[in-house]
C-alpha positions in Angstrom: 22.1 -63.3 242.0 24.0 -61.8 244.7 21.5 -63.3 247.9 23.0 -62.8 251.1 20.3 -64.0 253.1 21.5 -66.6 255.4 18.4 -66.3 257.7 16.4 -69.9 258.2 13.4 -67.6 257.4 13.1 -66.5 254.0 10.9 -64.0 252.5 9.0 -66.0 249.8 7.9 -62.8 247.5 11.6 -62.2 247.4 13.0 -65.5 246.7 9.9 -65.8 244.3 10.5 -62.4 242.1 14.2 -63.1 242.2 13.8 -66.4 240.5 10.9 -64.9 237.9 13.8 -62.2 236.9 16.5 -64.7 237.0 14.2 -66.9 234.0 13.5 -63.7 232.1 17.6 -63.2 232.0 18.2 -66.4 230.8 16.0 -65.5 227.5 18.6 -62.0 226.9 21.6 -64.1 226.9 20.1 -66.7 225.5 19.6 -64.2 222.9 23.0 -63.1 222.8 24.5 -66.3 221.8 21.5 -67.8 219.3 19.6 -64.8 217.5 20.7 -63.9 214.2 21.4 -60.1 214.2 22.5 -59.7 218.2 26.0 -59.8 216.9 25.5 -56.7 214.5 22.7 -55.0 216.0 20.6 -53.2 218.6 17.3 -55.2 219.1 15.9 -51.7 220.5 16.9 -49.9 217.3 13.6 -48.6 216.4 14.6 -48.8 212.5 15.5 -52.3 212.4 13.7 -54.1 215.2 10.5 -55.6 215.2 7.8 -55.6 218.5 8.9 -59.1 219.1 12.2 -58.9 219.3 12.1 -55.4 220.7 10.2 -56.8 223.7 12.9 -59.8 224.1 15.4 -57.3 224.8 13.0 -54.8 226.7 11.4 -57.0 229.0 15.1 -58.1 230.6 15.6 -54.7 231.7 14.1 -55.9 234.7 16.6 -58.5 235.5 19.8 -56.0 236.6 17.8 -53.5 238.9 15.6 -56.5 240.5 18.9 -58.1 241.3 20.4 -55.2 242.7 17.9 -53.9 244.8 16.6 -57.4 246.4 20.5 -58.2 247.3 20.0 -54.9 249.3 17.2 -56.1 250.9 18.5 -59.5 251.4 21.3 -57.7 253.4 18.7 -55.9 255.7 17.2 -58.8 256.7 20.8 -60.6 257.6 21.1 -57.4 259.5 17.9 -58.7 261.8 20.4 -61.6 263.0 23.4 -60.1 263.0 25.1 -56.9 264.4 26.2 -54.0 262.6 29.9 -54.7 262.4 29.2 -58.6 261.8 27.1 -57.6 258.6 29.5 -55.3 257.4 32.6 -56.9 257.7 30.5 -59.6 256.1 29.1 -57.5 253.0 32.4 -56.1 252.6 34.1 -59.5 251.9 31.6 -60.7 249.9 31.4 -57.8 247.6 35.2 -58.0 247.1 34.6 -62.1 246.2 31.8 -61.4 243.8 34.3 -58.8 241.7 37.4 -61.7 241.8 34.6 -63.8 240.5 33.3 -61.4 237.5 36.6 -61.1 236.3 37.2 -64.6 236.5 34.6 -67.3 236.4 31.9 -65.2 235.1 34.2 -63.3 232.4 35.2 -67.0 231.3 31.6 -68.0 231.2 31.1 -65.4 228.7 34.2 -65.6 226.5 35.4 -69.3 226.7 38.8 -68.0 226.4 41.2 -69.4 228.7 43.9 -66.6 227.7 41.5 -63.9 229.4 42.0 -61.6 227.0 39.0 -59.6 227.9 37.5 -58.8 231.2 34.1 -57.8 231.3 32.8 -56.0 234.5 28.9 -56.5 234.5 26.0 -56.9 237.1 28.1 -59.2 239.6 30.9 -56.4 239.3 28.4 -53.6 239.8 26.6 -55.7 242.9 30.0 -56.7 244.2 31.1 -53.3 244.4 28.0 -51.8 245.9 27.6 -54.6 248.3 31.9 -53.3 250.0 30.4 -49.2 250.0 27.2 -50.5 251.8 28.9 -52.6 254.1 30.4 -49.1 255.2 27.6 -47.2 254.5 25.2 -48.9 256.5 26.9 -47.3 259.8 24.6 -44.4 259.4 21.2 -43.4 260.5 18.7 -45.5 258.8 17.1 -41.8 257.6 20.6 -40.6 256.5 20.9 -44.0 254.2 18.0 -43.4 252.8 18.6 -40.2 251.8 21.8 -40.8 249.9 20.1 -43.5 248.1 17.8 -41.0 247.2 20.4 -38.4 246.2 22.1 -41.3 243.9 19.0 -42.5 242.0 17.6 -39.2 241.7 20.3 -37.2 241.3 23.0 -38.9 239.2 21.8 -37.6 235.8 22.8 -34.2 237.0 26.1 -35.9 235.9 24.6 -36.3 232.3 25.3 -32.9 231.2 29.1 -33.1 232.2 29.5 -35.5 229.8 27.2 -34.5 227.0 30.4 -33.5 224.8 32.5 -36.2 226.1 32.9 -39.1 223.0 34.5 -41.9 223.0 36.0 -43.0 226.3 36.2 -40.1 229.0 38.8 -41.9 231.5 38.2 -45.1 233.4 37.8 -44.3 236.6 34.9 -42.4 235.5 33.6 -45.0 233.3 33.5 -47.3 236.4 32.0 -45.0 238.6 29.5 -43.2 236.2 29.0 -44.1 232.8 30.1 -47.2 231.6 28.4 -48.4 228.8 31.0 -51.1 227.1 33.9 -48.6 227.2 36.9 -50.3 226.3 40.0 -49.7 227.5 43.5 -51.4 226.8 45.2 -52.7 229.8 48.2 -53.9 227.6 48.6 -55.0 224.3 47.0 -58.1 224.9 44.7 -57.3 227.7 41.6 -55.2 227.2 38.6 -54.5 230.1 35.0 -53.3 228.7 33.3 -51.6 231.5 29.5 -52.4 231.3 28.0 -51.4 234.3 29.4 -47.9 236.5 28.8 -49.0 240.4 27.4 -45.4 241.3 24.1 -45.8 240.3 23.5 -49.3 241.2 24.7 -48.7 244.6 21.6 -46.3 245.0 19.5 -49.0 243.9 20.9 -51.3 246.5 21.0 -48.9 249.1 17.1 -48.3 248.1 16.7 -51.8 248.5 18.4 -52.2 251.5 15.8 -49.6 253.1 12.8 -51.4 251.9 13.7 -54.5 254.2 12.3 -52.3 257.3 9.1 -53.7 255.2 10.0 -56.7 256.1 11.0 -56.7 260.2 8.9 -59.8 261.5 7.0 -57.2 263.3 5.8 -55.5 260.7 2.0 -56.0 259.4 1.6 -57.9 256.1 -1.5 -56.1 255.1 0.2 -52.9 255.6 3.5 -53.8 254.1 1.5 -54.8 250.5 -0.5 -51.7 250.4 2.3 -49.4 251.1 4.7 -51.8 248.3 1.6 -51.2 245.8 1.1 -47.4 246.2 5.2 -46.7 246.3 5.2 -48.9 242.8 2.3 -47.0 241.3 4.1 -43.6 242.8 7.3 -44.6 240.8 5.3 -45.4 237.8 3.4 -42.3 237.7 6.8 -40.3 238.4 8.2 -42.3 235.0 4.9 -41.0 233.2 5.0 -37.4 234.3 9.1 -36.4 234.1 9.3 -39.0 230.3 6.9 -37.1 229.1 8.3 -34.1 229.5 11.6 -35.4 227.7 14.2 -33.8 229.6 15.8 -34.8 232.9 15.7 -38.1 234.5 17.0 -40.1 231.0 19.9 -39.0 228.2 18.2 -40.4 225.7 14.8 -38.5 224.7 12.1 -40.1 223.1 10.6 -39.3 219.7 7.4 -39.2 217.4 8.0 -42.5 215.6 6.4 -43.7 211.9 3.3 -44.6 214.1 1.7 -44.7 217.4 2.6 -47.6 218.4 7.0 -47.5 217.7 6.2 -43.6 219.4 5.0 -45.9 222.8 8.4 -47.9 221.8 10.8 -44.9 222.2 8.7 -43.6 225.0 9.1 -46.9 227.1 13.1 -47.2 225.5 15.1 -46.0 228.8 18.7 -46.1 229.4 20.3 -48.8 231.2 23.3 -47.9 231.2 23.9 -46.4 233.3 20.7 -46.8 234.9 19.0 -43.6 234.6 16.1 -42.3 237.0 13.3 -42.9 234.6 15.0 -46.6 234.2 15.1 -47.2 237.8 11.4 -45.8 238.1 10.1 -47.9 235.6 11.7 -51.0 236.7 11.5 -50.6 240.3 8.1 -49.7 240.4 6.8 -52.7 238.3 8.9 -54.6 240.8 7.5 -53.2 244.0 4.0 -53.9 242.2 4.7 -57.2 242.2 6.4 -58.1 245.0 3.1 -56.7 246.9 1.2 -58.9 244.3 3.4 -62.2 245.0 3.3 -62.4 248.6 1.3 -65.5 250.0 1.1 -66.7 246.2 1.3 -70.2 245.8 1.3 -72.9 243.2 3.3 -75.2 241.2 4.7 -71.9 239.1 5.8 -70.0 242.2 7.2 -73.7 243.5 9.5 -73.9 240.3 10.4 -70.1 240.2 11.1 -69.8 243.9 13.8 -73.0 243.2 15.8 -70.7 240.8 15.3 -67.6 243.2 16.8 -69.3 246.6 20.4 -70.1 244.5 20.8 -67.1 242.3 24.8 -66.8 242.5 24.6 -70.7 241.4 22.4 -70.1 239.2 23.7 -67.3 237.1 27.3 -68.4 236.9 25.4 -71.7 235.7 23.9 -70.7 232.8 26.3 -68.8 231.2 28.5 -71.9 231.0 25.4 -73.8 229.7 24.5 -71.2 227.2 27.9 -70.8 226.1 28.4 -74.7 225.8 24.9 -75.1 223.6 26.2 -72.8 221.4 30.0 -74.6 221.0 27.5 -77.5 220.1 25.5 -75.5 217.8 28.3 -73.5 216.2 29.7 -77.1 215.2 26.7 -78.7 214.1 26.2 -75.1 211.6 29.5 -76.1 209.9 32.0 -74.0 211.6 35.2 -74.8 211.9 38.7 -74.0 213.9 39.0 -71.4 211.9 35.7 -69.3 212.7 36.5 -70.0 216.4 38.2 -66.7 217.1 36.1 -63.5 215.6 37.8 -59.8 215.7 33.9 -58.8 215.4 33.0 -60.8 218.7 34.3 -60.7 222.3 33.2 -64.4 222.9 34.5 -67.5 221.2 32.5 -69.9 219.0 29.9 -67.2 218.2 30.6 -65.6 214.9 28.7 -62.6 213.8 26.7 -64.1 211.2 25.8 -67.3 213.3 22.3 -67.3 214.5 18.8 -68.6 214.1 15.2 -66.9 214.0 13.3 -65.6 217.4 11.3 -69.1 217.1 14.1 -71.1 218.0 15.8 -68.8 220.4 12.6 -69.3 222.4 12.8 -72.9 222.3 16.6 -72.8 223.3 15.7 -70.4 226.3 13.1 -73.1 227.6 15.8 -75.9 227.2 18.1 -73.8 229.4 15.8 -73.1 232.0 14.4 -77.0 231.9 17.7 -78.4 232.3 18.6 -75.8 235.0 16.2 -76.6 237.6 16.9 -79.9 238.8 20.6 -78.5 239.6 18.9 -75.9 241.0 16.8 -77.6 243.1 19.6 -80.1 244.5 21.9 -77.2 245.4 19.4 -75.3 247.4 18.4 -78.7 249.2 22.3 -79.2 250.0 22.5 -75.6 251.0 19.6 -75.5 253.4 20.6 -78.5 255.1 24.6 -77.5 255.3 25.8 -74.6 257.4 29.9 -74.4 256.1 31.2 -70.8 255.9 31.9 -71.1 252.6 28.4 -71.6 251.1 27.5 -68.0 252.4 29.7 -66.8 249.5 28.0 -68.9 246.6 
């Protein structure tokens, strides 16, 4: 979503992977608006979920970490064309711009509330703040920056122990920095902010993505890069399995034995996204690195389609929110709801009553419609952006 690549030559595997996870992301957001239990139950609740519903939600956990990680990688690629000072300024400006867009355009897309009674701080906000900080940190030597990223990703769960005995809100600043997890804060009598993504753990992911960009320097051997990506990804997955099996550090939500081995496996892979735990990052980025290794130099009709989405991530992200919500409004009225049902105290989204929704197969059908409708628009914008070089296009 926060693509910062402006160089004429792009890395196809990066755009491809980003496009794939963006299409998957749309599935989760379609589920939010159209699934019958989305507003009343957690799809990862092992007491009530089904395997199909569980994996519909679980697979989308890869989206945010891949977005953030590849945003860092793209920033490194830009550094090959710009000075450190130029890149630093660009990242800082782009980051603040993303935060502004999050609390205005993106929040409106989620809520359809023109009075902005609710501000939502999600992935765009986290990417924005992380970009600002990365813009300051890139002046550090490469190895020091890599060390900072590793310390954040592998060490931030130590903070969990300080939070363990703190129920409810623990302070706006603290939730902005580390916890988040849908914490609500009243700004005044009529305005509320919900902090979903805390930025510190995501900053670590972006820094590691930036450092990975070194593998994509023009002089770097392709075969060697693919091997390193494969080995790094496999090592992260192995670390995930070992540390997760110990059921201690690395994730505040421990796994447990369930009613059968399959549901025990579901408990094992149910790792914490808000904030992203060390094990969450090992699992998602580990698989992403392996995917980058195998996706390099693959060219077919499917990859061509996915790459279109991956080349215009921010444009796609904003557009898909408004499209999904617009389809929800249409379904809302077709289902017999009226003006009295537009606002509900139980959901933050207008035109989305808690009892509204469909079964999972219909959700998948709507998802496919959304993805197909977005393709020609994204293809047009990709061509427009490729043929025009106005400065403001770097911010969209």
